[in-house]
C-alpha positions as CSV (number, residue, x, y, z in Angstrom):
1,M,36.0,-37.6,54.3
2,S,37.6,-36.6,57.6
3,E,37.0,-33.1,59.4
4,G,39.4,-31.2,57.4
5,A,38.2,-32.4,54.2
6,V,36.6,-29.8,51.4
7,M,33.9,-31.3,48.8
8,A,34.9,-31.3,45.4
9,Y,33.7,-29.0,43.4
10,S,29.8,-29.5,41.7
11,K,28.9,-28.2,38.2
12,F,26.1,-26.4,37.8
13,H,24.7,-28.1,35.1
14,S,25.6,-31.3,34.5
15,Q,26.3,-31.1,30.8
16,W,26.5,-27.9,28.8
17,R,24.6,-27.4,25.9
18,D,25.4,-25.1,22.8
19,R,22.2,-23.2,21.0
20,P,20.0,-24.2,19.7
21,N,19.2,-25.8,23.0
22,Y,18.5,-23.4,25.6
23,T,18.5,-26.2,29.1
24,T,21.7,-24.6,29.8
25,P,21.3,-20.8,30.1
26,V,24.0,-18.8,31.0
27,T,22.6,-17.2,34.1
28,A,24.1,-15.3,37.2
29,A,23.4,-18.1,39.5
30,A,25.9,-20.2,36.8
31,L,28.2,-17.9,36.7
32,D,28.1,-16.9,40.6
33,H,28.6,-20.6,41.0
34,I,31.3,-21.1,38.8
35,E,33.4,-18.0,40.4
36,E,32.7,-19.5,43.8
37,G,34.4,-22.4,42.6
38,I,37.3,-20.9,41.3
39,V,37.8,-18.9,44.7
40,E,37.4,-21.4,46.8
41,A,40.4,-23.7,44.5
42,H,43.0,-20.7,44.7
43,R,41.9,-20.6,48.5
44,L,43.0,-24.4,48.7
45,A,46.0,-23.8,46.6
46,E,47.5,-21.0,48.4
47,A,46.6,-22.9,52.0
48,G,48.8,-25.7,50.4
49,A,51.7,-23.6,49.0
50,G,51.7,-21.5,52.4
51,G,52.7,-25.3,54.0
52,G,49.4,-25.9,55.7
53,G,49.7,-29.6,55.4
54,G,47.0,-31.1,53.9
55,G,46.8,-33.7,50.5
56,I,44.3,-34.8,47.3
57,F,42.6,-38.0,48.3
58,L,39.9,-40.0,46.5
59,D,36.4,-40.7,48.2
60,S,34.7,-44.2,48.1
61,D,33.1,-43.0,44.8
62,G,36.6,-41.7,43.5
63,V,35.9,-38.3,43.4
64,P,38.7,-36.1,44.5
65,Y,39.1,-34.4,47.3
66,F,41.4,-31.8,49.2
67,D,41.9,-32.6,52.9
68,T,43.7,-30.0,55.1
69,S,44.1,-31.9,58.6
70,A,45.9,-35.2,56.7
71,T,49.4,-35.3,55.0
72,G,50.5,-37.5,51.9
73,G,48.1,-38.0,49.4
74,G,48.5,-37.4,45.3
75,S,48.8,-34.5,43.9
76,I,47.0,-33.1,40.4
77,A,48.1,-33.8,36.6
78,L,47.1,-33.2,33.4
79,D,46.6,-35.9,30.9
80,V,47.4,-35.6,26.9
81,D,43.9,-33.4,26.4
82,G,44.7,-31.2,28.9
83,V,42.0,-32.5,31.3
84,P,43.3,-33.0,34.9
85,Y,43.6,-36.0,37.3
86,V,44.9,-37.4,40.6
87,T,47.8,-39.0,40.2
88,G,49.8,-41.1,43.7
89,V,46.7,-41.9,46.0
């Protein structure tokens, strides 16, 4: 990724599990991690809406990231199940 690139969000738990499994407890650390990801997503959205440039790209593993120093790139769309994906890259 280039210098202006922002890393993609990483999940706190790789897979949340319902009870009776207690291996993914809802903790303050997990909630803080989720909220920080939401705040960063809003910051990036506002930066993009302000004409600051940038675009969505895929790294070598196919993971999407937002690069504030680049132009072009793709956009986010939703599939039929409402799951977001990157298009146009």
